[in-house]
N, CA and C atoms of all chains as a GROMACS GRO file, in nm:
protein
  615
    1MET      N    1   0.140  -0.108   0.016
    1MET     CA    2   0.006   0.028  -0.003
    1MET      C    3   0.110   0.108   0.010
    2ILE      N    4   0.034   0.187  -0.086
    2ILE     CA    5   0.155   0.299  -0.110
    2ILE      C    6   0.003   0.468  -0.077
    3LYS      N    7   0.044   0.560   0.023
    3LYS     CA    8  -0.047   0.611   0.067
    3LYS      C    9   0.043   0.780   0.070
    4LYS      N   10  -0.021   0.876  -0.007
    4LYS     CA   11   0.030   1.023   0.007
    4LYS      C   12  -0.069   1.100   0.082
    5ILE      N   13   0.021   1.176   0.207
    5ILE     CA   14  -0.106   1.281   0.288
    5ILE      C   15  -0.037   1.418   0.236
    6SER      N   16  -0.163   1.478   0.235
    6SER     CA   17  -0.067   1.640   0.200
    6SER      C   18  -0.122   1.757   0.392
    7PHE      N   19   0.002   1.793   0.366
    7PHE     CA   20  -0.024   1.939   0.487
    7PHE      C   21   0.020   2.043   0.401
    8ARG      N   22  -0.107   2.141   0.443
    8ARG     CA   23  -0.067   2.265   0.397
    8ARG      C   24   0.033   2.344   0.494
    9LYS      N   25   0.123   2.402   0.396
    9LYS     CA   26   0.228   2.466   0.470
    9LYS      C   27   0.201   2.575   0.593
   10THR      N   28   0.052   2.633   0.564
   10THR     CA   29   0.039   2.756   0.653
   10THR      C   30  -0.079   2.692   0.769
   11PHE      N   31  -0.073   2.540   0.744
   11PHE     CA   32  -0.122   2.547   0.890
   11PHE      C   33  -0.053   2.420   0.958
   12TYR      N   34   0.010   2.374   0.895
   12TYR     CA   35   0.083   2.270   0.936
   12TYR      C   36   0.277   2.342   0.970
   13LYS      N   37   0.311   2.277   1.062
   13LYS     CA   38   0.486   2.322   1.105
   13LYS      C   39   0.507   2.235   1.037
   14GLU      N   40   0.660   2.251   0.995
   14GLU     CA   41   0.724   2.151   0.874
   14GLU      C   42   0.767   2.067   1.035
   15LYS      N   43   0.823   2.120   1.110
   15LYS     CA   44   0.864   2.048   1.279
   15LYS      C   45   0.794   1.951   1.323
   16ALA      N   46   0.678   1.980   1.344
   16ALA     CA   47   0.576   1.882   1.364
   16ALA      C   48   0.567   1.820   1.251
   17VAL      N   49   0.549   1.792   1.142
   17VAL     CA   50   0.521   1.704   1.073
   17VAL      C   51   0.649   1.616   1.075
   18LYS      N   52   0.740   1.652   1.080
   18LYS     CA   53   0.887   1.536   1.098
   18LYS      C   54   0.881   1.488   1.216
   19LYS      N   55   0.856   1.578   1.312
   19LYS     CA   56   0.854   1.471   1.496
   19LYS      C   57   0.733   1.395   1.446
   20ALA      N   58   0.666   1.396   1.412
   20ALA     CA   59   0.548   1.299   1.378
   20ALA      C   60   0.624   1.173   1.303
   21ILE      N   61   0.626   1.196   1.209
   21ILE     CA   62   0.716   1.101   1.103
   21ILE      C   63   0.786   0.986   1.203
   22GLN      N   64   0.906   1.088   1.253
   22GLN     CA   65   0.974   0.970   1.396
   22GLN      C   66   0.879   0.907   1.465
   23ILE      N   67   0.805   0.903   1.498
   23ILE     CA   68   0.729   0.860   1.582
   23ILE      C   69   0.634   0.759   1.489
   24PHE      N   70   0.597   0.784   1.421
   24PHE     CA   71   0.548   0.660   1.322
   24PHE      C   72   0.617   0.579   1.219
   25LYS      N   73   0.783   0.607   1.211
   25LYS     CA   74   0.860   0.526   1.139
   25LYS      C   75   0.838   0.390   1.142
   26PRO      N   76   0.807   0.333   1.288
   26PRO     CA   77   0.874   0.173   1.308
   26PRO      C   78   0.708   0.157   1.236
   27LEU      N   79   0.599   0.196   1.246
   27LEU     CA   80   0.455   0.147   1.223
   27LEU      C   81   0.446   0.138   1.072
   28PHE      N   82   0.494   0.148   0.964
   28PHE     CA   83   0.516   0.154   0.864
   28PHE      C   84   0.619   0.108   0.774
   29GLU      N   85   0.665   0.031   0.662
   29GLU     CA   86   0.780  -0.010   0.576
   29GLU      C   87   0.870   0.120   0.601
   30LYS      N   88   0.825   0.191   0.508
   30LYS     CA   89   0.920   0.372   0.454
   30LYS      C   90   0.782   0.462   0.465
   31ILE      N   91   0.870   0.561   0.515
   31ILE     CA   92   0.777   0.692   0.534
   31ILE      C   93   0.863   0.780   0.450
   32SER      N   94   0.844   0.846   0.368
   32SER     CA   95   0.912   0.950   0.301
   32SER      C   96   0.841   1.074   0.330
   33PHE      N   97   0.932   1.184   0.334
   33PHE     CA   98   0.887   1.325   0.332
   33PHE      C   99   0.924   1.433   0.207
   34LYS      N  100   0.825   1.491   0.167
   34LYS     CA  101   0.818   1.587   0.067
   34LYS      C  102   0.798   1.718   0.098
   35LYS      N  103   0.884   1.829   0.033
   35LYS     CA  104   0.875   1.968   0.015
   35LYS      C  105   0.804   2.008  -0.074
   36GLU      N  106   0.714   2.088  -0.111
   36GLU     CA  107   0.657   2.146  -0.273
   36GLU      C  108   0.648   2.311  -0.190
   37ARG      N  109   0.569   2.390  -0.262
   37ARG     CA  110   0.542   2.544  -0.257
   37ARG      C  111   0.453   2.543  -0.161
   38ASN      N  112   0.328   2.506  -0.137
   38ASN     CA  113   0.239   2.523  -0.063
   38ASN      C  114   0.189   2.408   0.008
   39TYR      N  115   0.261   2.291   0.003
   39TYR     CA  116   0.233   2.158   0.106
   39TYR      C  117   0.351   2.118   0.115
   40PHE      N  118   0.314   2.035   0.229
   40PHE     CA  119   0.431   1.895   0.244
   40PHE      C  120   0.354   1.760   0.198
   41PHE      N  121   0.463   1.686   0.164
   41PHE     CA  122   0.371   1.552   0.125
   41PHE      C  123   0.441   1.462   0.201
   42VAL      N  124   0.378   1.356   0.260
   42VAL     CA  125   0.432   1.266   0.363
   42VAL      C  126   0.374   1.125   0.276
   43ILE      N  127   0.456   1.070   0.233
   43ILE     CA  128   0.436   0.933   0.168
   43ILE      C  129   0.476   0.808   0.204
   44PHE      N  130   0.392   0.722   0.264
   44PHE     CA  131   0.312   0.592   0.334
   44PHE      C  132   0.380   0.498   0.261
   45GLN      N  133   0.442   0.378   0.294
   45GLN     CA  134   0.485   0.236   0.201
   45GLN      C  135   0.432   0.142   0.318
   46SER      N  136   0.370   0.038   0.295
   46SER     CA  137   0.329  -0.063   0.386
   46SER      C  138   0.292  -0.158   0.314
   47LYS      N  139   0.276  -0.316   0.390
   47LYS     CA  140   0.246  -0.439   0.254
   47LYS      C  141   0.088  -0.445   0.324
   48LYS      N  142   0.083  -0.404   0.430
   48LYS     CA  143  -0.093  -0.392   0.504
   48LYS      C  144  -0.132  -0.286   0.463
   49PRO      N  145  -0.276  -0.286   0.436
   49PRO     CA  146  -0.312  -0.174   0.443
   49PRO      C  147  -0.373  -0.090   0.589
   50LYS      N  148  -0.306   0.013   0.620
   50LYS     CA  149  -0.322   0.079   0.760
   50LYS      C  150  -0.361   0.246   0.711
   51GLU      N  151  -0.526   0.186   0.695
   51GLU     CA  152  -0.605   0.328   0.677
   51GLU      C  153  -0.636   0.448   0.786
   52LYS      N  154  -0.638   0.336   0.921
   52LYS     CA  155  -0.656   0.403   1.091
   52LYS      C  156  -0.550   0.485   1.138
   53LEU      N  157  -0.465   0.414   1.077
   53LEU     CA  158  -0.298   0.483   1.145
   53LEU      C  159  -0.274   0.568   1.058
   54LEU      N  160  -0.310   0.626   0.913
   54LEU     CA  161  -0.330   0.732   0.851
   54LEU      C  162  -0.400   0.827   0.885
   55LYS      N  163  -0.486   0.811   0.945
   55LYS     CA  164  -0.572   0.913   1.014
   55LYS      C  165  -0.514   0.958   1.126
   56GLU      N  166  -0.514   0.828   1.204
   56GLU     CA  167  -0.421   0.882   1.344
   56GLU      C  168  -0.338   0.978   1.319
   57PHE      N  169  -0.241   0.963   1.240
   57PHE     CA  170  -0.118   1.054   1.184
   57PHE      C  171  -0.175   1.169   1.174
   58LEU      N  172  -0.279   1.209   1.126
   58LEU     CA  173  -0.328   1.368   1.087
   58LEU      C  174  -0.332   1.397   1.214
   59ASN      N  175  -0.429   1.376   1.332
   59ASN     CA  176  -0.439   1.388   1.409
   59ASN      C  177  -0.328   1.407   1.526
   60TYR      N  178  -0.269   1.338   1.508
   60TYR     CA  179  -0.118   1.303   1.563
   60TYR      C  180  -0.050   1.504   1.555
   61VAL      N  181  -0.030   1.502   1.425
   61VAL     CA  182   0.048   1.612   1.359
   61VAL      C  183  -0.051   1.739   1.375
   62LEU      N  184  -0.174   1.718   1.410
   62LEU     CA  185  -0.276   1.848   1.441
   62LEU      C  186  -0.238   1.841   1.584
   63ALA      N  187  -0.213   1.781   1.686
   63ALA     CA  188  -0.226   1.806   1.804
   63ALA      C  189  -0.023   1.860   1.819
   64LEU      N  190   0.050   1.759   1.817
   64LEU     CA  191   0.166   1.839   1.792
   64LEU      C  192   0.184   2.020   1.733
   65VAL      N  193   0.094   2.054   1.657
   65VAL     CA  194   0.130   2.215   1.606
   65VAL      C  195   0.064   2.284   1.677
   66GLN      N  196   0.002   2.214   1.746
   66GLN     CA  197  -0.109   2.272   1.898
   66GLN      C  198  -0.046   2.323   2.000
   67THR      N  199  -0.007   2.207   2.053
   67THR     CA  200   0.077   2.159   2.150
   67THR      C  201   0.230   2.232   2.218
   68GLU      N  202   0.295   2.227   2.087
   68GLU     CA  203   0.411   2.311   2.037
   68GLU      C  204   0.443   2.424   1.990
   69LYS      N  205   0.367   2.537   2.093
   69LYS     CA  206   0.375   2.668   2.017
   69LYS      C  207   0.524   2.764   2.059
   70MET      N  208  -1.411   1.201   0.400
   70MET     CA  209  -1.453   1.273   0.495
   70MET      C  210  -1.506   1.416   0.460
   71ARG      N  211  -1.610   1.436   0.604
   71ARG     CA  212  -1.708   1.566   0.551
   71ARG      C  213  -1.603   1.700   0.601
   72LYS      N  214  -1.694   1.794   0.549
   72LYS     CA  215  -1.620   1.917   0.582
   72LYS      C  216  -1.733   2.044   0.629
   73ILE      N  217  -1.612   2.095   0.698
   73ILE     CA  218  -1.693   2.262   0.769
   73ILE      C  219  -1.605   2.368   0.718
   74ARG      N  220  -1.670   2.464   0.654
   74ARG     CA  221  -1.656   2.579   0.610
   74ARG      C  222  -1.628   2.703   0.710
   75LEU      N  223  -1.544   2.757   0.704
   75LEU     CA  224  -1.466   2.857   0.838
   75LEU      C  225  -1.416   2.994   0.750
   76ASN      N  226  -1.506   3.080   0.784
   76ASN     CA  227  -1.401   3.239   0.757
   76ASN      C  228  -1.310   3.316   0.832
   77PRO      N  229  -1.205   3.276   0.815
   77PRO     CA  230  -1.125   3.338   0.881
   77PRO      C  231  -1.116   3.442   0.916
   78LYS      N  232  -1.186   3.557   0.911
   78LYS     CA  233  -1.220   3.720   0.928
   78LYS      C  234  -1.309   3.708   1.066
   79ILE      N  235  -1.368   3.608   1.051
   79ILE     CA  236  -1.448   3.601   1.197
   79ILE      C  237  -1.364   3.514   1.296
   80TYR      N  238  -1.350   3.395   1.242
   80TYR     CA  239  -1.272   3.284   1.371
   80TYR      C  240  -1.106   3.301   1.313
   81PRO      N  241  -1.036   3.365   1.417
   81PRO     CA  242  -0.897   3.363   1.420
   81PRO      C  243  -0.829   3.197   1.389
   82LEU      N  244  -0.760   3.225   1.334
   82LEU     CA  245  -0.671   3.052   1.295
   82LEU      C  246  -0.624   2.987   1.504
   83GLU      N  247  -0.598   3.039   1.554
   83GLU     CA  248  -0.551   2.986   1.689
   83GLU      C  249  -0.691   2.956   1.731
   84ALA      N  250  -0.783   3.007   1.693
   84ALA     CA  251  -0.920   2.987   1.756
   84ALA      C  252  -0.942   2.858   1.707
   85ILE      N  253  -0.933   2.824   1.571
   85ILE     CA  254  -0.995   2.706   1.483
   85ILE      C  255  -0.918   2.558   1.561
   86TYR      N  256  -0.731   2.622   1.566
   86TYR     CA  257  -0.730   2.518   1.628
   86TYR      C  258  -0.732   2.459   1.750
   87LEU      N  259  -0.781   2.571   1.858
   87LEU     CA  260  -0.791   2.516   1.968
   87LEU      C  261  -0.923   2.436   1.979
   88ALA      N  262  -1.013   2.488   1.903
   88ALA     CA  263  -1.150   2.396   1.878
   88ALA      C  264  -1.163   2.277   1.800
   89CYS      N  265  -1.048   2.275   1.671
   89CYS     CA  266  -1.017   2.122   1.659
   89CYS      C  267  -0.950   2.014   1.763
   90TYR      N  268  -0.852   2.099   1.820
   90TYR     CA  269  -0.747   2.023   1.910
   90TYR      C  270  -0.884   1.931   2.058
   91THR      N  271  -0.957   2.032   2.097
   91THR     CA  272  -1.088   1.932   2.117
   91THR      C  273  -1.148   1.846   2.090
   92PHE      N  274  -1.174   1.846   1.978
   92PHE     CA  275  -1.230   1.695   1.926
   92PHE      C  276  -1.132   1.585   1.860
   93LEU      N  277  -0.986   1.606   1.888
   93LEU     CA  278  -0.902   1.518   1.832
   93LEU      C  279  -0.922   1.398   1.908
   94ASP      N  280  -0.997   1.387   2.019
   94ASP     CA  281  -1.031   1.262   2.086
   94ASP      C  282  -1.160   1.148   2.015
   95ARG      N  283  -1.239   1.227   1.922
   95ARG     CA  284  -1.344   1.175   1.910
   95ARG      C  285  -1.347   1.135   1.754
   96PHE      N  286  -1.273   1.226   1.704
   96PHE     CA  287  -1.287   1.255   1.513
   96PHE      C  288  -1.147   1.306   1.516
   97TYR      N  289  -1.125   1.265   1.345
   97TYR     CA  290  -0.975   1.254   1.267
   97TYR      C  291  -1.022   1.370   1.161
   98ILE      N  292  -0.965   1.501   1.204
   98ILE     CA  293  -0.953   1.634   1.175
   98ILE      C  294  -0.830   1.666   1.072
   99LYS      N  295  -0.880   1.701   0.968
   99LYS     CA  296  -0.764   1.778   0.868
   99LYS      C  297  -0.792   1.903   0.854
  100LEU      N  298  -0.693   2.036   0.860
  100LEU     CA  299  -0.695   2.148   0.830
  100LEU      C  300  -0.643   2.189   0.662
  101ASP      N  301  -0.700   2.205   0.561
  101ASP     CA  302  -0.699   2.273   0.454
  101ASP      C  303  -0.748   2.414   0.421
  102GLY      N  304  -0.708   2.461   0.313
  102GLY     CA  305  -0.769   2.600   0.264
  102GLY      C  306  -0.675   2.703   0.252
  103ASP      N  307  -0.717   2.881   0.229
  103ASP     CA  308  -0.631   2.931   0.214
  103ASP      C  309  -0.658   3.015   0.336
  104PRO      N  310  -0.563   3.003   0.465
  104PRO     CA  311  -0.629   3.099   0.573
  104PRO      C  312  -0.659   3.276   0.584
  105LYS      N  313  -0.624   3.356   0.372
  105LYS     CA  314  -0.670   3.453   0.415
  105LYS      C  315  -0.839   3.424   0.358
  106LYS      N  316  -0.865   3.335   0.273
  106LYS     CA  317  -1.007   3.363   0.243
  106LYS      C  318  -1.090   3.280   0.322
  107GLU      N  319  -1.057   3.143   0.328
  107GLU     CA  320  -1.161   3.059   0.320
  107GLU      C  321  -1.070   2.920   0.413
  108VAL      N  322  -1.121   2.851   0.562
  108VAL     CA  323  -1.046   2.752   0.604
  108VAL      C  324  -1.149   2.621   0.606
  109PHE      N  325  -1.095   2.489   0.564
  109PHE     CA  326  -1.191   2.390   0.574
  109PHE      C  327  -1.136   2.313   0.657
  110VAL      N  328  -1.204   2.278   0.740
  110VAL     CA  329  -1.195   2.142   0.847
  110VAL      C  330  -1.248   2.025   0.838
  111PHE      N  331  -1.174   1.949   0.732
  111PHE     CA  332  -1.195   1.790   0.723
  111PHE      C  333  -1.220   1.709   0.846
  112PHE      N  334  -1.328   1.623   0.884
  112PHE     CA  335  -1.350   1.563   0.992
  112PHE      C  336  -1.402   1.442   0.962
  113GLU      N  337  -1.363   1.358   1.025
  113GLU     CA  338  -1.439   1.187   1.012
  113GLU      C  339  -1.452   1.138   1.159
  114PRO      N  340  -1.564   1.087   1.197
  114PRO     CA  341  -1.578   1.041   1.314
  114PRO      C  342  -1.488   0.896   1.343
  115LYS      N  343  -1.426   0.883   1.446
  115LYS     CA  344  -1.345   0.724   1.496
  115LYS      C  345  -1.442   0.646   1.481
  116LYS      N  346  -1.559   0.664   1.551
  116LYS     CA  347  -1.654   0.543   1.513
  116LYS      C  348  -1.783   0.565   1.464
  117ARG      N  349  -1.821   0.478   1.399
  117ARG     CA  350  -1.972   0.491   1.272
  117ARG      C  351  -2.037   0.548   1.398
  118ILE      N  352  -2.116   0.684   1.390
  118ILE     CA  353  -2.198   0.762   1.432
  118ILE      C  354  -2.326   0.828   1.312
  119SER      N  355  -2.411   0.810   1.368
  119SER     CA  356  -2.582   0.844   1.285
  119SER      C  357  -2.512   0.994   1.256
  120GLN      N  358  -2.617   1.006   1.177
  120GLN     CA  359  -2.616   1.174   1.061
  120GLN      C  360  -2.626   1.252   1.192
  121LYS      N  361  -2.739   1.234   1.273
  121LYS     CA  362  -2.838   1.304   1.367
  121LYS      C  363  -2.693   1.373   1.440
  122LYS      N  364  -2.570   1.284   1.501
  122LYS     CA  365  -2.469   1.267   1.565
  122LYS      C  366  -2.403   1.401   1.494
  123ILE      N  367  -2.373   1.335   1.387
  123ILE     CA  368  -2.262   1.410   1.305
  123ILE      C  369  -2.299   1.553   1.300
  124GLU      N  370  -2.483   1.625   1.276
  124GLU     CA  371  -2.487   1.693   1.253
  124GLU      C  372  -2.488   1.794   1.427
  125LYS      N  373  -2.508   1.715   1.527
  125LYS     CA  374  -2.488   1.766   1.679
  125LYS      C  375  -2.340   1.833   1.666
  126PHE      N  376  -2.257   1.721   1.594
  126PHE     CA  377  -2.096   1.766   1.611
  126PHE      C  378  -2.072   1.894   1.563
  127LYS      N  379  -2.156   1.900   1.428
  127LYS     CA  380  -2.118   2.044   1.373
  127LYS      C  381  -2.176   2.159   1.477
  128ARG      N  382  -2.291   2.136   1.549
  128ARG     CA  383  -2.301   2.260   1.573
  128ARG      C  384  -2.242   2.280   1.741
  129GLU      N  385  -2.174   2.148   1.781
  129GLU     CA  386  -2.077   2.182   1.947
  129GLU      C  387  -1.942   2.209   1.850
  130PHE      N  388  -1.947   2.185   1.732
  130PHE     CA  389  -1.776   2.227   1.706
  130PHE      C  390  -1.836   2.402   1.701
  131GLU      N  391  -1.943   2.452   1.623
  131GLU     CA  392  -1.887   2.583   1.610
  131GLU      C  393  -1.923   2.655   1.706
  132LYS      N  394  -2.006   2.614   1.850
  132LYS     CA  395  -2.004   2.652   2.019
  132LYS      C  396  -1.875   2.676   1.975
  133GLU      N  397  -1.775   2.586   1.992
  133GLU     CA  398  -1.631   2.549   2.094
  133GLU      C  399  -1.530   2.618   2.005
  134LEU      N  400  -1.610   2.694   1.898
  134LEU     CA  401  -1.498   2.768   1.804
  134LEU      C  402  -1.547   2.916   1.825
  135LEU      N  403  -1.673   2.956   1.908
  135LEU     CA  404  -1.690   3.077   1.964
  135LEU      C  405  -1.618   3.107   2.115
  136HIS      N  406  -1.630   2.991   2.122
  136HIS     CA  407  -1.597   3.006   2.285
  136HIS      C  408  -1.421   3.019   2.295
  137SER      N  409  -1.328   2.979   2.190
  137SER     CA  410  -1.249   2.981   2.199
  137SER      C  411  -1.171   3.141   2.123
  138THR      N  412  -1.259   3.164   2.000
  138THR     CA  413  -1.264   3.300   1.951
  138THR      C  414  -1.244   3.406   2.108
  139ILE      N  415  -1.372   3.362   2.149
  139ILE     CA  416  -1.361   3.416   2.309
  139ILE      C  417  -1.226   3.478   2.352
  140ARG      N  418  -1.196   3.309   2.369
  140ARG     CA  419  -1.082   3.292   2.483
  140ARG      C  420  -0.928   3.383   2.412
  141VAL      N  421  -0.931   3.324   2.347
  141VAL     CA  422  -0.853   3.432   2.213
  141VAL      C  423  -0.815   3.592   2.237
  142MET      N  424  -0.951   3.616   2.201
  142MET     CA  425  -0.976   3.816   2.238
  142MET      C  426  -0.942   3.855   2.371
  143VAL      N  427  -0.997   3.770   2.446
  143VAL     CA  428  -1.013   3.809   2.602
  143VAL      C  429  -0.848   3.807   2.638
  144SER      N  430  -0.761   3.715   2.589
  144SER     CA  431  -0.640   3.661   2.611
  144SER      C  432  -0.569   3.796   2.587
  145LYS      N  433  -0.542   3.810   2.436
  145LYS     CA  434  -0.526   3.944   2.342
  145LYS      C  435  -0.469   4.072   2.433
  146GLN      N  436  -0.614   4.099   2.490
  146GLN     CA  437  -0.655   4.223   2.582
  146GLN      C  438  -0.599   4.218   2.666
  147ASN      N  439  -0.590   4.110   2.714
  147ASN     CA  440  -0.532   4.106   2.900
  147ASN      C  441  -0.348   4.109   2.870
  148LYS      N  442  -0.336   4.034   2.745
  148LYS     CA  443  -0.157   4.033   2.791
  148LYS      C  444  -0.036   4.094   2.856
  149LYS      N  445  -0.068   4.282   2.805
  149LYS     CA  446  -0.019   4.366   2.902
  149LYS      C  447  -0.026   4.350   3.068
  150LEU      N  448  -0.122   4.344   3.089
  150LEU     CA  449  -0.199   4.345   3.230
  150LEU      C  450  -0.135   4.188   3.286
  151ARG      N  451  -0.142   4.074   3.231
  151ARG     CA  452  -0.154   3.947   3.262
  151ARG      C  453   0.073   3.964   3.288
  152GLU      N  454   0.166   4.038   3.145
  152GLU     CA  455   0.295   4.037   3.187
  152GLU      C  456   0.298   4.121   3.285
  153GLY      N  457   0.215   4.234   3.336
  153GLY     CA  458   0.235   4.337   3.401
  153GLY      C  459   0.256   4.256   3.508
  154ILE      N  460   0.152   4.170   3.579
  154ILE     CA  461   0.136   4.121   3.725
  154ILE      C  462   0.272   4.047   3.751
  155VAL      N  463   0.263   3.946   3.634
  155VAL     CA  464   0.413   3.827   3.641
  155VAL      C  465   0.540   3.898   3.656
  156LEU      N  466   0.565   4.013   3.589
  156LEU     CA  467   0.684   4.109   3.629
  156LEU      C  468   0.710   4.114   3.714
  157THR      N  469   0.585   4.211   3.793
  157THR     CA  470   0.602   4.221   3.958
  157THR      C  471   0.578   4.152   4.055
  158ALA      N  472   0.539   4.014   4.044
  158ALA     CA  473   0.560   3.885   4.106
  158ALA      C  474   0.671   3.865   4.110
  159LEU      N  475   0.762   3.879   4.022
  159LEU     CA  476   0.911   3.833   4.005
  159LEU      C  477   1.005   3.893   4.036
  160LYS      N  478   0.964   4.034   4.031
  160LYS     CA  479   1.083   4.107   4.104
  160LYS      C  480   1.066   4.121   4.244
  161SER      N  481   0.961   4.130   4.286
  161SER     CA  482   0.918   4.111   4.410
  161SER      C  483   1.023   4.041   4.494
  162ALA      N  484   0.998   3.868   4.433
  162ALA     CA  485   1.053   3.727   4.460
  162ALA      C  486   1.225   3.763   4.463
  163LEU      N  487   1.267   3.844   4.352
  163LEU     CA  488   1.396   3.855   4.344
  163LEU      C  489   1.480   3.967   4.433
  164LEU      N  490   1.370   4.065   4.473
  164LEU     CA  491   1.380   4.178   4.565
  164LEU      C  492   1.402   4.106   4.697
  165ARG      N  493   1.346   3.931   4.716
  165ARG     CA  494   1.362   3.902   4.855
  165ARG      C  495   1.526   3.858   4.847
  166THR      N  496   1.503   3.765   4.757
  166THR     CA  497   1.634   3.679   4.756
  166THR      C  498   1.777   3.741   4.693
  167HIS      N  499   1.781   3.862   4.619
  167HIS     CA  500   1.896   3.944   4.558
  167HIS      C  501   1.838   4.038   4.607
  168PRO      N  502   1.851   4.128   4.695
  168PRO     CA  503   1.818   4.270   4.672
  168PRO      C  504   1.903   4.360   4.650
  169ALA      N  505   2.044   4.308   4.632
  169ALA     CA  506   2.202   4.406   4.614
  169ALA      C  507   2.131   4.415   4.437
  170LEU      N  508   2.114   4.296   4.381
  170LEU     CA  509   2.126   4.292   4.270
  170LEU      C  510   2.035   4.376   4.190
  171ILE      N  511   1.894   4.383   4.276
  171ILE     CA  512   1.807   4.523   4.231
  171ILE      C  513   1.852   4.630   4.259
  172GLU      N  514   1.885   4.667   4.387
  172GLU     CA  515   1.962   4.830   4.382
  172GLU      C  516   2.031   4.820   4.288
  173SER      N  517   2.152   4.740   4.236
  173SER     CA  518   2.233   4.773   4.125
  173SER      C  519   2.192   4.811   3.968
  174LYS      N  520   2.083   4.728   3.974
  174LYS     CA  521   2.024   4.733   3.848
  174LYS      C  522   1.893   4.873   3.840
  175ILE      N  523   1.872   4.945   3.979
  175ILE     CA  524   1.765   5.037   3.937
  175ILE      C  525   1.907   5.124   3.961
  176ARG      N  526   2.003   5.138   4.004
  176ARG     CA  527   2.101   5.230   3.970
  176ARG      C  528   2.138   5.264   3.859
  177MET      N  529   2.169   5.157   3.764
  177MET     CA  530   2.197   5.155   3.614
  177MET      C  531   2.107   5.217   3.573
  178GLU      N  532   1.974   5.170   3.602
  178GLU     CA  533   1.862   5.281   3.489
  178GLU      C  534   1.867   5.345   3.516
  179VAL      N  535   1.859   5.451   3.640
  179VAL     CA  536   1.851   5.579   3.692
  179VAL      C  537   1.986   5.643   3.535
  180GLU      N  538   2.099   5.572   3.612
  180GLU     CA  539   2.191   5.638   3.555
  180GLU      C  540   2.165   5.636   3.430
  181ARG      N  541   2.130   5.556   3.333
  181ARG     CA  542   2.085   5.537   3.166
  181ARG      C  543   1.979   5.646   3.138
  182LYS      N  544   1.885   5.673   3.236
  182LYS     CA  545   1.793   5.759   3.217
  182LYS      C  546   1.831   5.916   3.175
  183ARG      N  547   1.901   5.917   3.320
  183ARG     CA  548   1.975   6.085   3.348
  183ARG      C  549   2.055   6.108   3.232
  184LYS      N  550   2.149   6.023   3.176
  184LYS     CA  551   2.244   6.062   3.025
  184LYS      C  552   2.165   6.070   2.934
  185SER      N  553   2.048   5.969   2.913
  185SER     CA  554   1.933   6.029   2.821
  185SER      C  555   1.870   6.129   2.796
  186GLY      N  556   1.867   6.202   2.914
  186GLY     CA  557   1.853   6.312   2.965
  186GLY      C  558   1.662   6.326   3.027
  187PHE      N  559   1.602   6.179   3.027
  187PHE     CA  560   1.481   6.158   3.049
  187PHE      C  561   1.444   6.197   3.225
  188LEU      N  562   1.581   6.238   3.283
  188LEU     CA  563   1.546   6.262   3.424
  188LEU      C  564   1.648   6.376   3.418
  189VAL      N  565   1.547   6.449   3.430
  189VAL     CA  566   1.644   6.608   3.471
  189VAL      C  567   1.631   6.680   3.651
  190PRO      N  568   1.749   6.709   3.685
  190PRO     CA  569   1.715   6.811   3.836
  190PRO      C  570   1.620   6.889   3.775
  191TRP      N  571   1.487   6.907   3.884
  191TRP     CA  572   1.418   7.002   3.899
  191TRP      C  573   1.434   7.054   4.021
  192ARG      N  574   1.321   7.195   4.029
  192ARG     CA  575   1.272   7.322   4.091
  192ARG      C  576   1.152   7.340   4.117
  193VAL      N  577   1.134   7.403   4.245
  193VAL     CA  578   0.956   7.454   4.208
  193VAL      C  579   1.012   7.592   4.194
  194ASN      N  580   0.946   7.721   4.082
  194ASN     CA  581   0.993   7.836   4.096
  194ASN      C  582   0.873   7.900   4.193
  195LYS      N  583   0.904   8.060   4.170
  195LYS     CA  584   0.826   8.173   4.254
  195LYS      C  585   0.643   8.105   4.234
  196ARG      N  586   0.651   8.076   4.124
  196ARG     CA  587   0.479   8.078   4.081
  196ARG      C  588   0.483   7.942   4.118
  197GLY      N  589   0.551   7.839   4.182
  197GLY     CA  590   0.513   7.732   4.188
  197GLY      C  591   0.485   7.618   4.102
  198PHE      N  592   0.539   7.656   3.974
  198PHE     CA  593   0.568   7.575   3.837
  198PHE      C  594   0.720   7.484   3.845
  199VAL      N  595   0.703   7.375   3.842
  199VAL     CA  596   0.810   7.260   3.841
  199VAL      C  597   0.900   7.351   3.644
  200VAL      N  598   1.034   7.375   3.722
  200VAL     CA  599   1.140   7.386   3.591
  200VAL      C  600   1.291   7.304   3.605
  201PRO      N  601   1.319   7.337   3.501
  201PRO     CA  602   1.465   7.232   3.523
  201PRO      C  603   1.575   7.289   3.590
  202LYS      N  604   1.668   7.236   3.701
  202LYS     CA  605   1.763   7.303   3.810
  202LYS      C  606   1.861   7.331   3.707
  203LYS      N  607   1.911   7.475   3.758
  203LYS     CA  608   2.031   7.498   3.673
  203LYS      C  609   2.141   7.465   3.749
  204ASN      N  610   2.238   7.416   3.659
  204ASN     CA  611   2.365   7.347   3.731
  204ASN      C  612   2.454   7.451   3.780
  205ASP      N  613   2.516   7.379   3.897
  205ASP     CA  614   2.592   7.484   3.964
  205ASP      C  615   2.725   7.534   3.910
   0.00000   0.00000   0.00000
């Protein structure tokens, strides 16, 4: 399974996204981070589909953005 | 994912973050859009819930949003006062533990103001007005 999640730069901080990637890294085969003009992209790779985990990732990043000001 | 459309001119971004944070335990939430024109809050319940409950969530979210907007506004209004109170408390605590430090700081500050011309020696003249004291 390969899934791509986008985070708009104006709402999410790079530091928070990268920190969340570090936390979720052991749960996926591979996680890569890409930076574009207005968005950060996080690409998840795993053998089994992990939809719920991906959504938890969304919440985790949002929580980090809110708490680490 | 369903979405809620918000006007950032009415609700500040800080308040939107706060409101979203409140519902993170029950919903998956994602923010998108343009923070200057329109903000979209995408949400999905963690457990299966009825349409009625989703509508209820929307109303709850709006209520929470208003609540956090007011919190942000009041916090901004009282910022200077809050900082002043904390500063006074810290100063008085420092005065107790390190009185010499504060005295030297005050002396330095008075000297700095005197040099900049802010503090001028004064006297009261015959008419009762405050005028600068002439140097001897």
